[in-house]
N, C-alpha and C positions, 0 to 999 in steps of 0.2 A: 132582821134589822137592816135598815137602808143606810147607804153611805152617800153623803152629799157629793154631787158631781163637782170636779175641779172648776168647771166653767161657771158654777153657781156661787163660788166663793167670792167674798168681797175683794176688791182690788188690793186693799191694804194687806189682807191675809196672803194673797198671792205674792205680793212683794216681800213679805216677811219670810215666806217659804224659800223664795229665791235667794234672799240675803243669808239665810241660815245655811243654804247649800254652797254659797260662794267660797268660803274658806276651804272647804273640803275639795271642791273642784280645783282650786289652786294648789292645794297640798298634794293631790294625787295625780296631777297632770304628768304625763310621761312615766308614770309608775305602773309596774306590772301588778295586776290583781288576779290571782288564780281562784276560780270558782268551781267547787265540786257540786255537780248537779245530779240529783236523783230523788228517790222517794216519790211521794204523792205529787210533788211539784212537776214531775216529769209525765205522769200519766193523766193528770187533769188538763184538758185542752186549754181552758181559760188561764190556768196558772202557767202553762207552757208558753202561751202567747205573752203573758206579762213578763216572764223570764227573758224571752227574746227581746222585748222592748227595753228592759233594764240593761241588757248587755249592749244593745245598740246605743242607748243614751250614754252609758259609761264611755264607750269608744268615741262618741261624738264630742264629748267634753274633754277629750285628750288622754283619758286613761287607757291602759293597755290590758284589756281582759283576756284571760285564757280559760277556756271551759274544759273541765275534765268530768267525764260522766261514767257512771256504772250502768247496771241494768239487771240486777239479780232477779227481781220479780218477773221481768219480761222473759228472762232465760227460763225460769221455772214454768212460766205459762206455755212457752213453745215446747218444752219437754213434755208437758202434760198432753198437749195436742198431738205430739208424735208418739205418745204412749210409752215414753221412757220414764221410769220411776227414779226420782232423785234419791241420792244417798248422802247423808250428812254425818260428819264426825267432828265433835267439838264445835258444832255450829258452822262448819265449813263444808261446802258442797264438794263431794268427791268428783273429780273431773277426769273421766277417761277420754279417749280420743274422740268418741262420738259426741260426748258432752262438750268438749272443747270446740268441735265444729259448730255445734249449736250456739255456743257462746259467741263465737266469731261472727256468725250470721246475724245474731241479734244485735251485738254491740257495734260492729263495724258496718254491717249491711243495712240495718234498720234504724236503730236509735241515733247513731251518729248522723245519718243522712237526714233524719227528721229534724234534729236540732239545727243543722246547717241550713236546711230549707227555711225553718221558721225565722232564723236571723236574717237570711238573705231576702226575705220579703221586703225589708227596709233598704236593700241595696246589696251589691255583690261584695260582701266583706268577710264572710265566714268560710273557712276551709277545714274540711274534715281530715283527721289524722288517726292512725292507729299507732300504738307504741312500737309496732314493728317497723314503721316508716322511718327511713334514714337513721336507723339505729337509735331511735329516741329513747326506748326503755330496754336496758339490758336486764334480763330476768334470770332467775334460777328457781329450781323446784323447792318449795317450802318443805314438803315431807313426801317421801315416796308413796306413803299410804294414801295421800290425797290426789295422786295422779298429777295432772297438769295445772295445779294451783301454784302460782308463782309468788316470789318476793322480788322487790326491786333491788338489783345489785348496783346499778348506776343509771344516771340520766344524762343523755347527750342532748343539750337543749338547742343545738345549732339550727335545726329546722324551724323550731318555734321562734327563735330570735330573728331568723330571716323573714318569716311571715309577719312578725310584729313590725319589723323595719319597713315593710311594704304597706303598713296600715291595715293589716288583715287581723281577723279574730280566729286563732286556732281552736279547734274543737277536738279533744283527744279522747279516744276510746282506750280502755285499759287492758289491751292485749299486748304483752311484751314478748321478747324472744331471747333465747340464750345465744352463746357464741356459735352454736351449731345450727341456728335457725329454728330450733324447736319453739313453738309458741306456748305461752302460758297465760291463763286468766289471772289477773291480779286485783286485789281489793282496791276499789276506786279511791277510798279515803287515803290509803297509803300512797297511791300514785300522785294524788293532788298535792300532798305534803312534800313528796320528793321532788316534784316538778317545781313547786314554789321555792324550795331551797336552791335548786339548780339555777333558777332564774333570778335569784336574789330578790324575790318579790316583796312588794310593800305589804301585801296582805294575802292570806289564803282564807277563803270563806266556804264553810260547809253548810249546804242546805240540808236540813233534817226535817223530821216530822214532829219535832217538839220545839218548845220555845228557846231552848238552849240548855245550859248546864244548871240543874236544879240541886239545891242543897238537900231537899227532900223530894224524891222522885214522884211521890204521891201528891205533892202540893205545888201547883204551877205558880203560886205566889212567892215561892222561894227561889226564883230565878237569880242566878249570880251574874251580874252584868259585867263585872271585870274581875280577873283573877290572874295571878302570876303562874308561869309554867311550874315553878317549884310547888306551889300549893295544889295545882292540878295533879302533879305527880304523887303527892301525898294521898290524894283521894284514890288514885289508881292502886297505890301500894297497900293501902289499908282495906281494900275491897269495897269501898263505898260505891264505886262506879262498876257496873256490871253490864252484861249483854251487848247489844248493838252499839252502845255509845262508846265502848272501849276503843275500837279502831279509830273513830273520829277524834276522841280525846287524846289518844296516844299520838296521832298524826299532828294535832295542834301543838302538843308539847314539843315534838321533834322539830316542827317548823319554827316555832317561837324561840327555840334554843339554838338554831342553826342559821341565823341571819335574816329570817323573815320578821318584819317589825311587829306584826300582830296576826293572830289566827282567830277566826270568828265562827261560832255556831249559831245559826238562826233558823227560824221556822219557815221552811219553804212553802207551806200551805197558806201563808199570808201574801196576798197579791203585792207585787213590787217591793218585796222584802229587801232586796239588794239595795234599792235606793234609800229605803228607810234606815238601813244599817249604816250605809256609807256616807250619806249626805245630810244626816241630822245630828243634832247635839246629843240627844239621849240614846240614839241607836235603838235596837229592838231585840238583840240577843245577848250572847256571852262573848266577851273579848278576852283572849288569852295573850298577855303581853307583859314584858318587863318595862316597857317604855311609858313615860308619862303622857297624858292626853295633850291635845293641842291647847295652847294658851293664847289668849288675845287673838282669836282667829280673824277679827276684822281689822287688825292693825296692818293695813296694806299701804305701802309707800305709794305716793301719787304716781311716780314714774313707772311703777309696775302696772298701772291701770291705763297707761297711754298706749294706744294701738300701734 
């Protein structure tokens, strides 16, 4: 299937697209948006370029994006190349000292640098961070049986706030450290939600490999476009939601009930999905929020349009 090039669209269609985006550009100017980046969107080069373009455009129109990334598949790939057999318990990778070193190499030394470089193609605006930097993420061991798998104890957002104040885009890898300096690998979904809460973000957006939250996991037409945190919690409690969606959904609920206006789950395999979710009326994924949608978005006072 072919997609019509934007340059081939009629001028009236282009103007309609820009007008539809206008109220959202106004609403989210100077607002923090945390984006959790991972899955196929990270490993597909064309999607990775589209993601970088989206982040740069968001920053260019006055939003304050913060990127948080994981890298589980890439960690597993390097372990295979090094001949180290992974061990999982309850779906979590057992992380001994050697596995932790591999995770740090992949997350901090490879993936983080790749994301920063792809954004900086458009200008020197992205800065890479680890959760260990400036005490950003205080971690603790989740379970001794899992080794150096961590939970977030606290977030010190000072370094991120300073970078945002300088007009930069922080890119955070999810290695944290405890008070003794011991490093831990932490689930990226959890870290994104915790950072969003600490920054009092307007939004936290999770890029996944599915369309969003489905009422029937086997039927993509059952996409839930908008749902309250309480209703999501019911789905968690009754066992409707299972598997890899649980950390994302739980992080959405935590964020949406701790000061973040809305949490979103969207399909990162769709090119420019961030723009479609943030700057269009319909959106493209699932929004978790107790807040009503924007009303009368084009009711803009004349004085606010004056340069």
